C-alpha positions in Angstrom: -46.3 -26.0 34.4 -47.9 -28.9 33.7 -46.9 -29.8 30.5 -43.0 -30.2 30.1 -41.7 -28.1 27.2 -40.2 -30.1 24.1 -36.4 -29.5 23.6 -34.3 -30.3 20.5 -30.5 -30.1 20.9 -28.4 -28.9 17.9 -24.8 -29.8 18.1 -23.8 -32.6 19.6 -20.3 -31.5 20.9 -18.2 -31.8 24.2 -20.5 -29.1 26.0 -23.6 -30.4 24.2 -22.8 -34.4 25.8 -21.4 -32.9 29.3 -23.8 -30.2 30.2 -27.4 -29.7 27.7 -28.3 -33.5 28.0 -27.8 -34.2 31.3 -29.2 -30.9 32.1 -32.8 -31.7 30.4 -32.3 -34.9 32.3 -32.7 -33.4 35.1 -35.0 -30.5 34.3 -38.4 -30.3 35.7 -40.0 -28.0 33.2 -38.7 -29.7 30.0 -37.5 -33.0 28.4 -35.5 -34.4 25.4 -37.2 -34.3 21.9 -34.8 -34.3 19.4 -31.1 -34.1 18.6 -29.3 -33.0 15.5 -25.5 -32.3 14.3 -24.3 -32.4 11.1 -22.5 -35.9 11.7 -24.9 -38.6 11.2 -22.3 -41.2 13.8 -23.0 -38.8 16.7 -26.8 -38.2 15.7 -27.0 -41.8 15.6 -25.2 -42.7 18.8 -27.6 -39.9 21.0 -30.7 -40.8 19.2 -30.3 -44.3 20.2 -29.3 -43.5 23.8 -32.1 -40.5 24.6 -34.9 -42.8 22.6 -35.4 -39.6 20.4 -35.5 -38.9 16.3 -31.7 -37.9 15.7 -31.7 -35.4 12.1 -28.7 -33.8 10.2 -30.8 -31.2 9.0 -32.1 -28.4 11.2 -35.4 -27.5 8.8 -36.4 -31.2 9.1 -36.2 -31.4 13.0 -38.0 -28.3 13.3 -40.8 -29.1 10.7 -41.0 -32.9 12.5 -40.8 -32.5 15.8 -42.0 -28.9 16.3 -40.3 -28.2 19.4 -41.0 -25.4 22.1 -37.3 -24.3 22.2 -33.6 -25.5 21.0 -30.6 -25.6 22.5 -27.8 -24.7 20.2 -23.7 -25.6 21.3 -22.9 -25.6 17.7 -19.5 -23.5 16.3 -19.3 -19.9 16.6 -19.4 -18.6 13.1 -22.6 -21.1 12.4 -24.6 -20.1 15.1 -26.2 -17.3 13.2 -27.6 -19.5 11.0 -28.9 -21.8 13.5 -30.7 -19.0 15.2 -32.0 -17.5 11.8 -33.6 -21.3 11.2 -35.0 -21.6 14.7 -36.2 -18.0 14.2 -38.1 -18.6 11.2 -39.9 -21.3 12.5 -40.9 -19.8 15.5 -38.7 -21.8 18.2 -37.3 -19.9 20.9 -33.3 -20.4 21.9 -31.3 -21.0 24.4 -27.8 -20.2 22.9 -24.1 -21.5 23.9 -22.0 -18.5 24.8 -20.9 -16.4 23.2 -23.9 -14.7 21.5 -22.6 -13.3 18.7 -18.9 -13.5 16.8 -19.6 -9.3 15.9 -21.3 -6.7 17.5 -23.1 -6.1 14.4 -23.9 -9.5 14.0 -25.2 -9.0 18.1 -27.6 -6.3 16.9 -29.1 -8.1 13.9 -29.8 -11.2 16.2 -31.1 -8.9 18.4 -33.6 -7.5 16.0 -34.6 -11.0 14.3 -35.5 -12.4 17.6 -37.6 -9.3 18.2 -39.3 -9.2 14.7 -39.4 -13.1 15.3 -41.4 -12.6 18.3 -38.7 -15.6 20.5 -36.7 -15.5 23.1 -33.0 -16.0 23.0 -31.4 -16.9 26.6 -27.2 -17.4 26.7 -26.0 -19.8 28.2 -23.8 -18.3 31.0 -24.4 -20.7 33.7 -22.4 -19.0 36.1 -25.6 -16.8 36.7 -27.9 -19.7 37.7 -25.1 -21.4 40.2 -25.5 -21.0 44.2 -22.1 -19.5 44.7 -22.4 -17.1 41.8 -25.5 -16.2 42.6 -24.5 -15.6 46.9 -21.5 -13.0 45.6 -24.0 -10.8 44.5 -24.4 -10.5 48.9 -21.0 -10.4 49.6 -20.2 -7.7 47.6 -22.5 -5.2 49.2 -20.6 -6.4 52.4 -17.4 -4.3 51.0 -18.0 -0.9 50.4 -17.8 1.1 46.8 -15.3 -0.9 44.5 -11.8 0.2 43.4 -10.2 -3.0 42.6 -10.9 -5.9 40.0 -8.8 -9.0 39.5 -10.3 -11.7 37.0 -7.9 -14.5 35.8 -9.1 -17.9 33.8 -6.2 -19.8 32.6 -5.6 -23.6 31.2 -3.1 -25.0 29.3 -4.5 -26.1 25.6 -1.8 -28.3 23.3 -2.9 -26.7 20.1 -4.5 -23.6 19.6 -4.6 -23.6 15.9 -6.6 -26.5 16.0 -10.1 -26.4 14.1 -12.1 -23.3 13.9 -11.6 -22.1 17.3 -7.8 -21.6 15.8 -9.3 -18.5 13.2 -10.3 -15.6 14.5 -12.4 -15.3 11.4 -14.7 -17.9 12.3 -14.3 -17.7 15.9 -15.0 -14.2 16.4 -11.5 -14.0 18.6 -9.7 -16.4 20.8 -9.2 -17.2 24.5 -10.8 -13.5 25.0 -14.4 -14.5 23.3 -14.6 -18.1 24.2 -13.1 -18.4 28.3 -12.9 -14.7 28.3 -16.9 -14.5 28.3 -17.7 -16.0 31.3 -15.2 -13.4 33.3 -16.7 -11.0 31.2 -20.4 -11.7 32.3 -19.5 -11.2 35.7 -17.9 -8.1 35.5 -20.9 -6.8 34.0 -23.3 -8.6 35.6 -21.8 -7.5 39.1 -20.0 -4.3 38.2 -21.5 -3.0 35.1 -19.9 -2.3 31.8 -16.7 -0.7 32.2 -16.2 3.1 31.0 -12.6 2.4 29.4 -11.3 -0.8 28.2 -7.3 -1.5 26.5 -6.2 -4.9 25.6 -3.2 -6.3 24.5 -3.2 -9.7 23.1 -0.9 -12.7 21.9 -0.8 -15.8 19.6 3.2 -16.3 20.6 2.3 -19.8 22.4 3.1 -22.0 19.6 5.6 -19.8 17.6 5.7 -22.9 15.1 1.8 -23.2 14.2 0.0 -20.8 12.7 -3.1 -19.4 13.9 -4.8 -16.0 14.4 -6.8 -16.7 17.0 -5.2 -14.9 20.5 -4.3 -17.4 22.9 -3.2 -15.3 25.6 -5.3 -11.7 26.4 -4.7 -9.1 29.2 -7.5 -6.2 29.1 -7.2 -3.3 31.8 -10.7 -1.7 32.6 -11.7 1.3 34.0 -14.7 2.9 35.7 -15.6 6.9 35.8 -16.3 7.0 39.5 -12.9 5.2 40.4 -13.0 1.3 39.8 -9.9 -0.1 37.9 -8.7 -3.6 37.4 -7.3 -6.1 34.7 -8.4 -9.5 33.5 -5.7 -11.9 32.3 -6.9 -14.8 30.1 -5.1 -18.0 28.7 -5.2 -20.8 27.0 -1.7 -21.2 26.9 -0.5 -20.9 30.1 -1.0 -23.4 33.1 -2.0 -24.2 35.8 -5.9 -24.7 34.8 -7.1 -21.2 37.3 -10.3 -19.1 37.7 -11.4 -17.0 39.8 -12.5 -12.6 40.3 -11.1 -11.0 42.9 -13.2 -7.6 43.7 -11.9 -5.3 46.2 -13.9 -2.4 48.4 -12.5 -0.6 51.5 -14.2 -2.7 53.7 -12.7 -6.4 52.4 -12.3 -8.4 49.0 -14.6 -11.0 48.1 -12.8 -13.8 45.7 -15.0 -15.8 43.7 -13.4 -19.1 42.0 -15.0 -22.6 40.6 -16.7 -24.1 43.9 -15.7 -21.6 46.5 -16.5 -17.6 47.5 -14.6 -15.9 50.3 -15.1 -12.9 51.8 -11.9 -11.4 53.6 -10.9 -8.2 55.6 -8.6 -5.5 54.2 -5.6 -7.6 55.4 -6.6 -10.7 53.8 -8.2 -12.4 56.8 -10.9 -14.9 56.1 -14.1 -14.0 57.6 -16.6 -16.2 55.5 -16.1 -19.2 53.0 -19.0 -20.8 50.9 -17.2 -24.1 49.2 -20.1 -26.5 46.6 -18.5 -29.3 44.7 -18.9 -29.2 40.8 -22.1 -29.8 39.7 -22.6 -28.5 36.1 -25.4 -30.5 35.0 -27.6 -29.4 37.8 -26.4 -25.9 36.7 -27.7 -26.6 33.8 -31.0 -27.6 34.6 -31.8 -24.8 36.8 -30.8 -22.7 33.5 -33.1 -24.4 31.4 -35.9 -24.8 34.0 -35.4 -20.7 34.7 -35.8 -20.2 30.5 -39.1 -22.1 31.0 -40.6 -19.5 33.2 -39.5 -17.3 30.6 -41.4 -18.4 28.4 -44.9 -18.7 30.4 -44.2 -15.1 31.2 -43.3 -16.0 35.0 -39.6 -14.1 34.6 -38.1 -11.8 32.9 -34.8 -12.8 30.9 -31.9 -12.9 33.1 -29.4 -13.4 29.5 -30.9 -11.7 26.7 -29.9 -10.5 24.2 -30.2 -6.8 25.2 -27.9 -8.0 28.0 -25.4 -9.4 25.7 -25.2 -6.5 23.7 -23.0 -4.9 26.3 -20.4 -7.6 25.9 -20.4 -7.1 22.5 -19.1 -3.5 23.4 -16.7 -5.1 25.2 -15.0 -7.3 23.1 -15.2 -4.9 20.4 -12.8 -2.3 22.2 -10.9 -4.7 23.3 -10.3 -6.3 19.7 -9.9 -2.9 18.0 -8.2 -1.1 20.7 -10.6 1.6 21.3 -10.3 2.9 25.1 -14.1 4.2 25.4 -17.1 1.8 25.2 -20.5 3.1 23.3 -22.8 3.8 25.1 -21.0 5.7 27.2 -23.7 4.6 30.2 -22.7 1.8 31.7 -25.9 1.7 33.8 -27.9 1.2 30.4 -26.6 -2.8 31.0 -27.1 -3.4 34.3 -29.6 -6.1 35.8 
């Protein structure tokens, strides 16, 4: 890959500043070519800092810069329009999760990408982190899993703030936002559950009006005998993130920065630790995407994979107990 690909970053919020821009700076195969945001102040600041042109209009940026791909980190309800604009210009897309705000939107975006002939990768960076990929090997050592438990919590002072407090804009609350990471790990490691039942709450701040859940408890089951639950809350501290998978030969505990293999009675067999390095993980995903664009690698986080996430979320939000399609193997990588 002799010529580095040109990348544009659309949306200059926390995610872009903390992950995507540093990731491009560390990338082997891509370089920042332009930035775009609706806020002129943000555009000016980042354009000057990175010595690239800045835009407040996406179409103008795509016409003038002609990037190879765009990294999209915008509010959930804006994502569809931005993808449509990039697809019309034949520009490939890396999109911050979630893929879509509903199953119908997910299906339409999948068809759109196919028709336009563009690649789209959702930025679930845990798939490109060494500890999470190492977990695949450890899971082989515990036998057929029969129990999975996930928890992702932190305390947000105001869950009603901005567009994230409105389900119509965000597509949901804690489950579709934070919970997307746990759902992605669950589907990656274990496949799509056959049954999902969820309870959700907006009771953490009774004096504030919002309808995007601050807390969700999801019960799930697989026909082959695996059961479990996910607890996600953006109102309940302390900050915690882990996924525990138990089989007859032990338990694998997957946490941010730490991976453990335990005996059936909980004794430590093996522990792997890695200091947080989010930009390097972002760079790894960007480089992987460049390889996908060159045809050297299949897309591990493309639209077809994230249709499974949409099915999971739809079942949780509509209180359906069965997922469709029923065969989870269709979504296994």
